[in-house]
C-alpha positions in Angstrom: -87.6 41.6 48.8 -91.1 43.0 49.2 -91.2 42.1 52.9 -87.8 43.7 53.6 -89.1 46.9 51.9 -92.2 46.8 54.1 -90.1 46.3 57.2 -87.9 49.2 56.3 -91.0 51.3 55.7 -92.4 50.4 59.1 -89.0 51.2 60.7 -88.8 54.5 58.9 -92.3 55.4 60.0 -91.4 54.6 63.6 -88.3 56.8 63.4 -90.4 59.6 61.7 -92.7 59.5 64.7 -89.9 60.5 67.1 -91.2 63.9 67.9 -94.8 62.6 68.3 -93.5 60.0 70.7 -91.9 62.7 72.9 -95.2 64.7 72.9 -97.7 61.9 73.6 -97.4 58.6 75.4 -100.2 57.1 73.3 -98.2 57.7 70.1 -95.0 56.4 71.9 -96.4 53.2 73.4 -99.2 52.3 71.1 -98.0 53.6 67.7 -94.2 53.9 67.6 -93.3 50.8 69.6 -95.7 48.5 67.8 -94.3 49.8 64.5 -90.9 48.8 65.5 -92.1 45.3 66.5 -94.0 45.1 63.2 -90.8 45.9 61.3 -89.1 42.9 63.0 -92.1 40.6 62.3 -92.3 41.6 58.7 -88.5 41.3 58.2 -88.6 37.7 59.5 -91.8 36.8 57.6 -90.1 34.4 55.2 -87.6 33.0 57.7 -88.1 29.6 59.4 -86.6 28.5 62.7 -86.3 24.9 64.0 -88.9 23.7 66.4 -86.3 23.4 69.1 -85.7 27.2 69.0 -89.4 28.1 69.6 -89.2 28.2 73.4 -86.0 30.2 73.7 -87.2 32.6 71.0 -90.5 33.1 72.7 -88.8 33.7 76.1 -86.6 36.3 74.5 -89.6 38.0 72.9 -91.6 38.0 76.2 -88.6 39.3 78.2 -88.2 42.1 75.8 -91.9 42.9 75.8 -92.0 42.9 79.6 -88.9 45.2 79.8 -90.5 47.8 77.5 -93.9 47.7 79.3 -92.4 49.1 82.5 -93.1 52.8 82.9 -89.5 53.5 83.9 -88.3 52.1 80.7 -90.8 54.0 78.7 -89.3 57.1 80.2 -85.8 55.9 79.5 -86.7 55.3 75.9 -86.9 59.0 75.4 -83.2 59.5 76.2 -80.6 59.1 73.4 -79.3 55.8 74.8 -82.8 54.4 75.5 -84.0 55.5 72.1 -81.1 53.6 70.4 -81.9 50.6 72.6 -85.5 50.8 71.6 -84.8 51.0 67.9 -82.5 47.9 68.1 -84.3 45.7 70.6 -87.9 46.0 69.7 -87.5 44.8 66.1 -84.6 42.3 66.7 -85.4 40.9 70.2 -89.2 41.1 70.1 -90.5 41.2 66.5 -88.1 38.7 64.9 -88.3 36.1 67.7 -92.0 36.4 68.0 -92.5 35.7 64.3 -90.1 32.8 64.3 -91.6 31.1 67.4 -95.3 31.8 66.7 -95.8 29.0 64.0 -94.6 26.4 66.5 -96.9 27.4 69.3 -100.0 25.3 69.9 -103.5 26.8 70.1 -103.6 26.6 73.9 -100.3 28.5 74.3 -101.4 31.1 71.8 -104.7 31.5 73.6 -102.9 31.8 76.9 -100.6 34.5 75.5 -103.6 36.4 74.1 -105.5 36.1 77.4 -102.5 37.4 79.3 -102.0 40.3 76.8 -105.7 41.3 77.3 -105.4 41.1 81.1 -102.1 43.0 81.1 -103.7 45.8 78.9 -106.6 46.0 81.3 -104.4 46.2 84.4 -102.2 48.9 82.7 -105.3 50.8 81.7 -106.6 50.7 85.2 -103.2 51.7 86.6 -102.6 54.6 84.2 -106.2 56.0 84.7 -106.4 55.7 88.5 -102.8 56.4 89.7 -102.8 59.6 91.8 -99.2 60.3 90.7 -97.3 60.4 87.5 -96.1 57.0 86.6 -94.0 58.2 83.6 -92.1 61.3 84.6 -91.8 62.5 81.0 -95.5 62.9 80.5 -98.3 64.9 82.2 -101.0 63.1 84.3 -103.6 63.9 81.7 -101.5 62.3 79.0 -101.0 59.3 81.3 -104.8 59.0 81.7 -105.2 59.2 77.9 -102.7 56.3 77.6 -104.7 54.3 80.2 -108.0 54.8 78.3 -106.1 53.8 75.0 -105.0 50.6 76.7 -108.6 49.8 77.7 -109.9 50.5 74.2 -107.1 48.4 72.7 -107.9 45.5 75.0 -111.6 45.7 74.1 -110.8 45.8 70.3 -108.3 42.9 70.6 -110.9 40.9 72.6 -113.5 41.4 69.9 -110.9 40.7 67.1 -109.7 37.5 68.7 -113.3 36.3 69.6 -114.4 36.4 65.9 -112.7 33.2 64.9 -114.0 31.5 68.0 -117.6 32.6 67.4 -117.8 32.5 63.6 -114.9 30.2 62.5 -111.5 31.0 61.1 -111.7 33.0 57.8 -108.9 31.0 56.2 -110.9 27.8 56.7 -113.9 29.1 54.9 -114.0 28.7 51.1 -116.7 29.7 48.7 -117.7 27.3 45.9 -118.0 28.7 42.4 -121.6 30.0 41.9 -122.3 27.8 38.9 -121.4 24.5 40.6 -124.2 22.3 41.9 -123.0 22.7 45.5 -122.6 26.4 45.5 -122.7 26.8 49.2 -120.3 27.6 52.0 -117.7 24.8 52.4 -115.8 24.4 55.6 -112.6 22.4 55.6 
């Protein structure tokens, strides 16, 4: 019940950001759309899918993600029909399938997806900052450049975040022993 409430809260926050999404592509693409995906992920948090569904669910999630990354579709998402499609597809066709398929993905596929996400953010950042014309017709060139820099900052932040477990170990695998025990030192599973 708590996860459903959190999902509804994320969805309501995304809907409340409607005017901000119209005014700024950064808030549209990097705040509102991720909140909708988060609503789907949190709603499906306690659900389990069979292993045989992992690939179709992942393909559905990736297809939806690629659809909404196209600048033309970002423009379309500001129209009434596009807005309704955005509110339905991002939680249900991206967030829920991604959450249900993620536990079945191996570490190599997860790393591949993360590396592709970083490279895609870098390419989009370069595209939005260096394009001589407006890519999204609904926003100004200056706002488009702000979105490009935000993509680059996000790529750098995610690269640092995803490198921490590689460099220092996964935090869930680290366990501290009680201070009064003879072997009160860091234990690694």
